[in-house]
PDB file of N, CA, C, O and CB in Angstrom:
ATOM      1  N   MET A   1       0.847  -1.185   0.000  1.00  0.00           N
ATOM      2  CA  MET A   1       0.000   0.000   0.000  1.00  0.00           C
ATOM      3  C   MET A   1       0.888   1.242   0.000  1.00  0.00           C
ATOM      4  O   MET A   1       1.898   1.299   0.702  1.00  0.00           O
ATOM      5  CB  MET A   1      -0.962   0.001   1.227  1.00  0.00           C
ATOM      6  N   LEU A   2       0.499   2.224  -0.791  1.00  0.00           N
ATOM      7  CA  LEU A   2       1.265   3.456  -0.907  1.00  0.00           C
ATOM      8  C   LEU A   2       0.686   4.502   0.039  1.00  0.00           C
ATOM      9  O   LEU A   2      -0.493   4.843  -0.053  1.00  0.00           O
ATOM     10  CB  LEU A   2       1.263   3.973  -2.368  1.00  0.00           C
ATOM     11  N   HIS A   3       1.507   5.005   0.938  1.00  0.00           N
ATOM     12  CA  HIS A   3       1.033   5.958   1.939  1.00  0.00           C
ATOM     13  C   HIS A   3       1.349   7.403   1.589  1.00  0.00           C
ATOM     14  O   HIS A   3       0.706   8.316   2.108  1.00  0.00           O
ATOM     15  CB  HIS A   3       1.630   5.631   3.271  1.00  0.00           C
ATOM     16  N   SER A   4       2.318   7.624   0.728  1.00  0.00           N
ATOM     17  CA  SER A   4       2.736   8.989   0.431  1.00  0.00           C
ATOM     18  C   SER A   4       2.915   9.167  -1.070  1.00  0.00           C
ATOM     19  O   SER A   4       3.522   8.327  -1.735  1.00  0.00           O
ATOM     20  CB  SER A   4       4.040   9.333   1.172  1.00  0.00           C
ATOM     21  N   MET A   5       2.387  10.256  -1.595  1.00  0.00           N
ATOM     22  CA  MET A   5       2.554  10.567  -3.010  1.00  0.00           C
ATOM     23  C   MET A   5       2.928  12.032  -3.157  1.00  0.00           C
ATOM     24  O   MET A   5       2.340  12.903  -2.516  1.00  0.00           O
ATOM     25  CB  MET A   5       1.265  10.247  -3.808  1.00  0.00           C
ATOM     26  N   THR A   6       3.905  12.295  -4.000  1.00  0.00           N
ATOM     27  CA  THR A   6       4.332  13.662  -4.273  1.00  0.00           C
ATOM     28  C   THR A   6       4.354  13.862  -5.779  1.00  0.00           C
ATOM     29  O   THR A   6       4.933  13.056  -6.508  1.00  0.00           O
ATOM     30  CB  THR A   6       5.731  13.960  -3.645  1.00  0.00           C
ATOM     31  N   GLY A   7       3.725  14.934  -6.245  1.00  0.00           N
ATOM     32  CA  GLY A   7       3.734  15.258  -7.668  1.00  0.00           C
ATOM     33  C   GLY A   7       4.376  16.610  -7.887  1.00  0.00           C
ATOM     34  O   GLY A   7       4.222  17.525  -7.077  1.00  0.00           O
ATOM     35  N   PHE A   8       5.101  16.730  -8.992  1.00  0.00           N
ATOM     36  CA  PHE A   8       5.800  17.976  -9.265  1.00  0.00           C
ATOM     37  C   PHE A   8       5.896  18.162 -10.771  1.00  0.00           C
ATOM     38  O   PHE A   8       6.204  17.217 -11.497  1.00  0.00           O
ATOM     39  CB  PHE A   8       7.211  17.986  -8.611  1.00  0.00           C
ATOM     40  N   ALA A   9       5.634  19.372 -11.243  1.00  0.00           N
ATOM     41  CA  ALA A   9       5.765  19.683 -12.669  1.00  0.00           C
ATOM     42  C   ALA A   9       6.241  21.116 -12.824  1.00  0.00           C
ATOM     43  O   ALA A   9       5.858  22.001 -12.059  1.00  0.00           O
ATOM     44  CB  ALA A   9       4.418  19.469 -13.419  1.00  0.00           C
ATOM     45  N   ARG A  10       7.079  21.328 -13.823  1.00  0.00           N
ATOM     46  CA  ARG A  10       7.555  22.684 -14.118  1.00  0.00           C
ATOM     47  C   ARG A  10       7.691  22.814 -15.630  1.00  0.00           C
ATOM     48  O   ARG A  10       8.198  21.914 -16.300  1.00  0.00           O
ATOM     49  CB  ARG A  10       8.923  22.989 -13.396  1.00  0.00           C
ATOM     50  N   GLU A  11       7.237  23.933 -16.152  1.00  0.00           N
ATOM     51  CA  GLU A  11       7.315  24.187 -17.590  1.00  0.00           C
ATOM     52  C   GLU A  11       7.720  25.630 -17.812  1.00  0.00           C
ATOM     53  O   GLU A  11       7.341  26.514 -17.044  1.00  0.00           O
ATOM     54  CB  GLU A  11       5.963  23.879 -18.292  1.00  0.00           C
ATOM     55  N   SER A  12       8.488  25.867 -18.858  1.00  0.00           N
ATOM     56  CA  SER A  12       8.945  27.212 -19.176  1.00  0.00           C
ATOM     57  C   SER A  12       8.705  27.471 -20.659  1.00  0.00           C
ATOM     58  O   SER A  12       8.978  26.610 -21.497  1.00  0.00           O
ATOM     59  CB  SER A  12      10.448  27.398 -18.811  1.00  0.00           C
ATOM     60  N   LEU A  13       8.197  28.654 -20.980  1.00  0.00           N
ATOM     61  CA  LEU A  13       7.897  29.021 -22.362  1.00  0.00           C
ATOM     62  C   LEU A  13       8.487  30.394 -22.644  1.00  0.00           C
ATOM     63  O   LEU A  13       8.220  31.357 -21.925  1.00  0.00           O
ATOM     64  CB  LEU A  13       6.362  29.012 -22.629  1.00  0.00           C
ATOM     65  N   GLU A  14       9.293  30.473 -23.700  1.00  0.00           N
ATOM     66  CA  GLU A  14       9.905  31.747 -24.064  1.00  0.00           C
ATOM     67  C   GLU A  14       9.233  32.302 -25.311  1.00  0.00           C
ATOM     68  O   GLU A  14       8.965  31.570 -26.264  1.00  0.00           O
ATOM     69  CB  GLU A  14      11.423  31.583 -24.292  1.00  0.00           C
ATOM     70  N   SER A  15       8.965  33.603 -25.295  1.00  0.00           N
ATOM     71  CA  SER A  15       8.365  34.283 -26.437  1.00  0.00           C
ATOM     72  C   SER A  15       9.020  35.655 -26.573  1.00  0.00           C
ATOM     73  O   SER A  15       9.776  36.063 -25.691  1.00  0.00           O
ATOM     74  CB  SER A  15       6.810  34.412 -26.272  1.00  0.00           C
ATOM     75  N   PRO A  16       8.744  36.372 -27.659  1.00  0.00           N
ATOM     76  CA  PRO A  16       9.303  37.720 -27.814  1.00  0.00           C
ATOM     77  C   PRO A  16       8.884  38.671 -26.692  1.00  0.00           C
ATOM     78  O   PRO A  16       9.564  39.667 -26.444  1.00  0.00           O
ATOM     79  CB  PRO A  16       8.880  38.299 -29.148  1.00  0.00           C
ATOM     80  N   LEU A  17       7.783  38.379 -26.017  1.00  0.00           N
ATOM     81  CA  LEU A  17       7.302  39.240 -24.935  1.00  0.00           C
ATOM     82  C   LEU A  17       7.975  38.941 -23.602  1.00  0.00           C
ATOM     83  O   LEU A  17       7.910  39.756 -22.681  1.00  0.00           O
ATOM     84  CB  LEU A  17       5.808  39.092 -24.787  1.00  0.00           C
ATOM     85  N   GLY A  18       8.620  37.787 -23.488  1.00  0.00           N
ATOM     86  CA  GLY A  18       9.274  37.428 -22.232  1.00  0.00           C
ATOM     87  C   GLY A  18       9.236  35.927 -22.011  1.00  0.00           C
ATOM     88  O   GLY A  18       8.999  35.155 -22.940  1.00  0.00           O
ATOM     89  N   THR A  19       9.471  35.528 -20.784  1.00  0.00           N
ATOM     90  CA  THR A  19       9.494  34.118 -20.420  1.00  0.00           C
ATOM     91  C   THR A  19       8.397  33.836 -19.402  1.00  0.00           C
ATOM     92  O   THR A  19       8.242  34.562 -18.420  1.00  0.00           O
ATOM     93  CB  THR A  19      10.877  33.715 -19.860  1.00  0.00           C
ATOM     94  N   LEU A  20       7.643  32.775 -19.647  1.00  0.00           N
ATOM     95  CA  LEU A  20       6.582  32.353 -18.734  1.00  0.00           C
ATOM     96  C   LEU A  20       6.996  31.017 -18.125  1.00  0.00           C
ATOM     97  O   LEU A  20       7.280  30.058 -18.843  1.00  0.00           O
ATOM     98  CB  LEU A  20       5.194  32.240 -19.471  1.00  0.00           C
ATOM     99  N   THR A  21       7.027  30.965 -16.800  1.00  0.00           N
ATOM    100  CA  THR A  21       7.384  29.733 -16.098  1.00  0.00           C
ATOM    101  C   THR A  21       6.293  29.404 -15.092  1.00  0.00           C
ATOM    102  O   THR A  21       5.901  30.254 -14.293  1.00  0.00           O
ATOM    103  CB  THR A  21       8.765  29.866 -15.391  1.00  0.00           C
ATOM    104  N   TRP A  22       5.801  28.167 -15.133  1.00  0.00           N
ATOM    105  CA  TRP A  22       4.821  27.750 -14.135  1.00  0.00           C
ATOM    106  C   TRP A  22       5.315  26.493 -13.441  1.00  0.00           C
ATOM    107  O   TRP A  22       6.036  25.675 -14.012  1.00  0.00           O
ATOM    108  CB  TRP A  22       3.435  27.508 -14.781  1.00  0.00           C
ATOM    109  N   GLU A  23       4.902  26.373 -12.192  1.00  0.00           N
ATOM    110  CA  GLU A  23       5.325  25.254 -11.360  1.00  0.00           C
ATOM    111  C   GLU A  23       4.115  24.741 -10.596  1.00  0.00           C
ATOM    112  O   GLU A  23       3.372  25.517  -9.996  1.00  0.00           O
ATOM    113  CB  GLU A  23       6.468  25.671 -10.387  1.00  0.00           C
ATOM    114  N   LEU A  24       3.927  23.436 -10.621  1.00  0.00           N
ATOM    115  CA  LEU A  24       2.791  22.817  -9.949  1.00  0.00           C
ATOM    116  C   LEU A  24       3.326  21.755  -8.994  1.00  0.00           C
ATOM    117  O   LEU A  24       4.114  20.893  -9.383  1.00  0.00           O
ATOM    118  CB  LEU A  24       1.785  22.198 -10.979  1.00  0.00           C
ATOM    119  N   ARG A  25       2.889  21.828  -7.749  1.00  0.00           N
ATOM    120  CA  ARG A  25       3.385  20.910  -6.738  1.00  0.00           C
ATOM    121  C   ARG A  25       2.221  20.429  -5.878  1.00  0.00           C
ATOM    122  O   ARG A  25       1.431  21.243  -5.400  1.00  0.00           O
ATOM    123  CB  ARG A  25       4.472  21.583  -5.867  1.00  0.00           C
ATOM    124  N   ALA A  26       2.108  19.152  -5.681  1.00  0.00           N
ATOM    125  CA  ALA A  26       1.053  18.598  -4.835  1.00  0.00           C
ATOM    126  C   ALA A  26       1.669  17.526  -3.936  1.00  0.00           C
ATOM    127  O   ALA A  26       2.399  16.655  -4.410  1.00  0.00           O
ATOM    128  CB  ALA A  26      -0.119  18.006  -5.699  1.00  0.00           C
ATOM    129  N   VAL A  27       1.373  17.595  -2.647  1.00  0.00           N
ATOM    130  CA  VAL A  27       1.897  16.622  -1.694  1.00  0.00           C
ATOM    131  C   VAL A  27       0.719  15.991  -0.960  1.00  0.00           C
ATOM    132  O   VAL A  27      -0.023  16.677  -0.256  1.00  0.00           O
ATOM    133  CB  VAL A  27       2.897  17.289  -0.688  1.00  0.00           C
ATOM    134  N   ASN A  28       0.555  14.702  -1.127  1.00  0.00           N
ATOM    135  CA  ASN A  28      -0.498  13.946  -0.445  1.00  0.00           C
ATOM    136  C   ASN A  28      -1.901  14.510  -0.700  1.00  0.00           C
ATOM    137  O   ASN A  28      -2.808  14.294   0.104  1.00  0.00           O
ATOM    138  CB  ASN A  28      -0.225  13.925   1.044  1.00  0.00           C
ATOM    139  N   HIS A  29      -2.080  15.215  -1.790  1.00  0.00           N
ATOM    140  CA  HIS A  29      -3.373  15.813  -2.148  1.00  0.00           C
ATOM    141  C   HIS A  29      -3.904  16.753  -1.072  1.00  0.00           C
ATOM    142  O   HIS A  29      -5.089  17.087  -1.087  1.00  0.00           O
ATOM    143  CB  HIS A  29      -4.390  14.724  -2.410  1.00  0.00           C
ATOM    144  N   ARG A  30      -3.065  17.183  -0.147  1.00  0.00           N
ATOM    145  CA  ARG A  30      -3.495  18.108   0.901  1.00  0.00           C
ATOM    146  C   ARG A  30      -3.199  19.548   0.515  1.00  0.00           C
ATOM    147  O   ARG A  30      -3.977  20.454   0.816  1.00  0.00           O
ATOM    148  CB  ARG A  30      -2.812  17.771   2.225  1.00  0.00           C
ATOM    149  N   TYR A  31      -2.078  19.753  -0.147  1.00  0.00           N
ATOM    150  CA  TYR A  31      -1.650  21.105  -0.491  1.00  0.00           C
ATOM    151  C   TYR A  31      -1.425  21.186  -1.994  1.00  0.00           C
ATOM    152  O   TYR A  31      -0.934  20.240  -2.610  1.00  0.00           O
ATOM    153  CB  TYR A  31      -0.360  21.501   0.283  1.00  0.00           C
ATOM    154  N   LEU A  32      -1.783  22.308  -2.570  1.00  0.00           N
ATOM    155  CA  LEU A  32      -1.567  22.528  -3.993  1.00  0.00           C
ATOM    156  C   LEU A  32      -1.037  23.939  -4.161  1.00  0.00           C
ATOM    157  O   LEU A  32      -1.748  24.907  -3.893  1.00  0.00           O
ATOM    158  CB  LEU A  32      -2.878  22.308  -4.821  1.00  0.00           C
ATOM    159  N   ASP A  33       0.200  24.062  -4.601  1.00  0.00           N
ATOM    160  CA  ASP A  33       0.833  25.363  -4.818  1.00  0.00           C
ATOM    161  C   ASP A  33       0.938  25.618  -6.308  1.00  0.00           C
ATOM    162  O   ASP A  33       1.446  24.785  -7.059  1.00  0.00           O
ATOM    163  CB  ASP A  33       2.234  25.426  -4.150  1.00  0.00           C
ATOM    164  N   VAL A  34       0.457  26.772  -6.729  1.00  0.00           N
ATOM    165  CA  VAL A  34       0.553  27.143  -8.146  1.00  0.00           C
ATOM    166  C   VAL A  34       1.320  28.447  -8.232  1.00  0.00           C
ATOM    167  O   VAL A  34       1.533  28.966  -9.327  1.00  0.00           O
ATOM    168  CB  VAL A  34      -0.865  27.276  -8.812  1.00  0.00           C
TER     169      VAL A  34
END
């Protein structure tokens, strides 16, 4: 049985207007930081 799960994603997009970076982090489905 799995008791702990951690998810993490990061993406970066560059355009003539600048750079857009987003980060998504979820720990045990209790917290979600965007």
